[in-house]
C-alpha positions, 0 to 999 in steps of 0.5 A: 157834322157834330155828334151829340148824346141825346137820349132816344126819347128825345125822338120819341123813343121809349125805352125798356130793358129786360134782365137786370143781372151782372151784365144787364143790371149796370146797362139799365142804370146807365139808361136810367141816367138818360131815360127816367121813364125807363121800364124794366123786367126782371124774373127776380123782384130783388133785381127790379127794387133798387132801380124802381126806388131810383125812378125806373117803373117795373114791368109785370112781364115781358108782354107788359113791357113790350106793350108799354115801349117801342124799344126793349133790349133783353140781357139774359143768360139763357133765354127761357130765364126771361120768359 
């Protein structure tokens, strides 16, 4: 069996990402390289700016992100910081 590194969206998986801090930020950048339609959310607008300039779409809330995507990953230090 041969393994390939196809992005999830090649199989209909549209990806969203919540939490763009020390750990989540680099992970979101990595995802954006393979998922140009990545939707991101962070309570800090400054954390969104660079990813949006690079092609990601900013969600207005977690609910907005979840409504747009089938698969979401959340990376927050404190769960309430991503509420």
